[in-house]
Backbone bond lengths (Angstrom), bond angles and torsions (degrees), N, CA, C in turn:
res aa  C-N    CA-C-N  psi(-1)  N-CA   C-N-CA  omega(-1)  CA-C   N-CA-C  phi
1 X - - - 1.390 - - 1.507 121.43 -
2 X 1.348 109.21 -38.45 1.392 113.75 173.89 1.597 117.71 -66.35
3 X 1.253 112.83 -33.78 1.537 123.20 -179.95 1.490 101.67 -70.04
4 X 1.320 123.07 -44.17 1.451 120.49 -176.14 1.523 110.79 -67.85
5 X 1.373 120.15 -32.62 1.506 115.66 179.55 1.478 109.59 -77.09
6 X 1.303 122.17 -33.06 1.387 125.18 169.21 1.453 115.12 -50.22
7 X 1.374 108.66 -49.90 1.570 112.99 -172.26 1.576 106.22 -75.99
8 X 1.271 119.69 -30.23 1.544 117.41 177.75 1.566 106.17 -71.03
9 X 1.240 120.23 -37.89 1.456 124.18 -179.96 1.493 108.50 -59.75
10 X 1.320 112.84 -44.56 1.605 114.64 -179.87 1.476 112.28 -72.09
11 X 1.336 121.16 -37.90 1.401 124.05 170.01 1.447 115.72 -54.01
12 X 1.338 117.19 -50.15 1.429 122.68 -178.19 1.475 112.67 -62.59
13 X 1.469 115.98 -40.29 1.452 122.14 177.58 1.562 109.57 -59.70
14 X 1.277 115.63 -48.38 1.484 121.85 -171.49 1.447 107.55 -74.15
15 X 1.357 120.02 -30.93 1.400 116.27 172.28 1.466 116.47 -69.94
16 X 1.361 117.33 -32.07 1.517 117.36 178.04 1.465 114.32 -72.86
17 X 1.398 116.96 -28.57 1.302 125.40 174.44 1.418 111.90 -70.64
18 X 1.374 121.59 -42.88 1.446 129.12 172.73 1.469 112.94 -50.36
19 X 1.458 112.33 -55.29 1.453 120.23 -177.15 1.489 110.90 -58.02
20 X 1.335 113.68 -42.50 1.407 111.59 -176.55 1.520 118.53 -72.15
21 X 1.368 115.22 -23.39 1.503 118.65 175.45 1.494 112.14 -84.74
22 X 1.288 117.82 -16.63 1.491 123.65 172.03 1.508 114.64 -84.27
23 X 1.274 113.64 -15.54 1.467 116.12 -172.29 1.655 112.33 -60.45
24 X 1.291 114.69 131.70 1.447 116.59 -177.03 1.568 108.31 -63.10
25 X 1.343 109.86 136.76 1.483 117.03 -175.90 1.527 109.23 -83.74
26 X 1.420 122.45 163.19 1.418 124.51 178.61 1.518 114.68 -87.71
27 X 1.384 117.88 13.95 1.502 120.85 -179.41 1.590 109.22 -71.62
28 X 1.247 111.55 149.16 1.457 116.35 -176.95 1.583 107.13 -75.22
29 X 1.281 108.51 145.83 1.529 116.91 -177.72 1.450 116.34 -70.86
30 X 1.217 110.04 -54.45 1.657 114.67 -170.14 1.511 109.23 -103.02
31 X 1.274 110.41 168.76 1.529 120.17 174.84 1.647 114.02 -66.66
32 X 1.402 111.77 -30.98 1.514 108.95 176.91 1.432 114.41 -71.59
33 X 1.309 113.80 -27.42 1.535 118.96 -178.41 1.542 106.59 -73.86
34 X 1.293 117.26 -35.80 1.534 120.12 175.76 1.448 108.69 -70.10
35 X 1.129 129.31 -46.02 1.469 137.56 169.47 1.574 112.24 -45.71
36 X 1.306 110.15 -53.32 1.461 114.85 -176.16 1.590 107.22 -74.97
37 X 1.174 120.93 -25.55 1.430 120.95 175.98 1.519 111.17 -74.13
38 X 1.297 116.26 -33.08 1.529 121.83 -179.76 1.492 105.30 -73.21
39 X 1.204 115.61 -42.63 1.537 119.60 -178.13 1.616 112.93 -62.52
40 X 1.383 105.69 -36.32 1.480 111.99 177.48 1.444 113.23 -66.31
41 X 1.445 119.60 -41.40 1.334 124.76 178.40 1.499 113.26 -66.80
42 X 1.278 116.23 -37.26 1.426 124.99 179.62 1.557 109.17 -61.81
43 X 1.301 117.13 -49.65 1.417 129.20 -177.62 1.646 105.63 -58.99
44 X 1.333 113.76 -45.76 1.465 117.98 -176.95 1.382 110.88 -64.60
45 X 1.404 120.10 -36.93 1.542 123.91 175.02 1.307 113.58 -66.34
46 X 1.430 118.22 -37.87 1.398 122.70 -174.31 1.589 109.83 -68.69
47 X 1.481 110.72 -36.81 1.365 113.40 -174.56 1.534 111.29 -74.90
48 X 1.440 120.13 -31.64 1.426 123.98 169.68 1.524 113.26 -62.86
49 X 1.202 116.37 -38.33 1.578 125.83 -176.86 1.575 100.83 -64.30
50 X 1.320 116.65 -49.84 1.463 119.15 -171.38 1.502 108.09 -66.18
51 X 1.246 115.06 -37.18 1.502 121.11 179.88 1.598 106.71 -62.00
52 X 1.219 113.68 -52.55 1.502 118.90 179.97 1.497 116.16 -50.19
53 X 1.411 109.94 -46.91 1.516 128.31 -176.31 1.577 104.01 -57.77
54 X 1.379 114.66 -48.80 1.455 122.99 -170.67 1.459 104.25 -72.10
55 X 1.237 125.84 -40.55 1.447 129.94 176.26 1.551 111.07 -59.52
56 X 1.316 118.19 -42.33 1.586 123.04 -174.90 1.536 95.64 -75.42
57 X 1.220 129.22 -49.27 1.543 121.79 179.84 1.301 112.17 -50.27
58 X 1.332 125.70 -49.54 1.460 132.95 -174.80 1.631 103.88 -60.48
59 X 1.290 117.15 -43.93 1.413 121.44 -173.49 1.592 108.74 -67.67
60 X 1.322 114.53 -43.85 1.403 120.31 179.55 1.466 112.68 -59.80
61 X 1.313 119.19 -48.66 1.543 126.17 177.59 1.492 108.26 -58.72
62 X 1.373 120.99 -44.82 1.449 120.51 -171.88 1.490 107.88 -72.25
63 X 1.309 125.91 -17.50 1.391 127.73 -177.47 1.558 105.21 -86.55
64 X 1.163 122.67 -24.17 1.451 124.96 -171.59 1.593 110.33 -75.58
65 X 1.303 119.18 143.86 1.457 127.90 174.74 1.418 108.22 -75.27
66 X 1.288 118.88 158.47 1.532 130.39 175.67 1.418 108.23 -51.32
67 X 1.290 120.47 -45.79 1.608 126.05 -175.94 1.461 106.56 -68.00
68 X 1.371 118.42 -43.18 1.504 123.84 -171.19 1.545 106.24 -70.13
69 X 1.354 120.36 -39.27 1.459 123.85 172.12 1.523 113.24 -59.27
70 X 1.253 115.66 -47.82 1.485 121.92 -179.68 1.563 107.84 -61.87
71 X 1.305 120.35 -41.96 1.334 123.83 -177.64 1.503 111.93 -70.15
72 X 1.240 119.89 -45.30 1.500 124.68 168.41 1.370 112.87 -50.41
73 X 1.357 117.91 -47.39 1.472 115.26 -174.82 1.567 113.58 -69.52
74 X 1.424 116.28 -35.37 1.297 124.83 175.27 1.599 110.37 -60.93
75 X 1.279 114.13 -48.61 1.574 117.53 174.92 1.559 113.53 -58.51
76 X 1.298 115.49 -39.62 1.413 118.68 177.22 1.607 115.79 -63.50
77 X 1.317 112.21 -43.61 1.521 123.07 175.38 1.602 105.72 -61.53
78 X 1.218 119.69 -43.50 1.519 121.92 -169.57 1.677 100.84 -77.70
79 X 1.324 126.43 -35.82 1.275 122.86 173.41 1.593 116.97 -71.88
80 X 1.269 118.47 -28.56 1.303 114.87 168.72 1.466 118.88 -67.65
81 X 1.341 112.50 -39.54 1.497 122.02 176.14 1.532 108.20 -59.97
82 X 1.292 118.18 -44.53 1.494 120.93 -173.82 1.609 105.69 -68.25
83 X 1.411 115.57 -38.71 1.410 116.96 176.51 1.463 113.89 -62.00
84 X 1.224 120.36 -41.10 1.525 125.89 174.21 1.480 113.56 -53.40
85 X 1.359 113.36 -51.93 1.381 121.10 178.81 1.494 113.74 -57.93
86 X 1.407 118.00 -39.55 1.467 126.26 -178.48 1.484 105.74 -68.79
87 X 1.291 117.26 -36.92 1.482 121.03 -176.30 1.630 113.39 -68.63
88 X 1.443 107.13 -30.51 1.581 113.09 -176.21 1.497 108.22 -80.06
89 X 1.229 118.93 -25.80 1.385 122.69 177.29 1.472 117.70 -63.36
């Protein structure tokens, strides 16, 4: 009786290991699916990066004083004007 119990235990153990190793994996089957998944991940990262950049931009402008904001706007306009003049030459 003890030998039969040991054999049944070993058989059940090997069966469970065999079933787990034969389990179908969740990996994509074709190249198109892999490309679609990579594109999806890239899009998600880009979206997160854009959100971070937008928050940093808002934080930067909220920290500036009114005079600094005015000065930055003037400098930006002056640089645009200078770039147009360089482009015309």
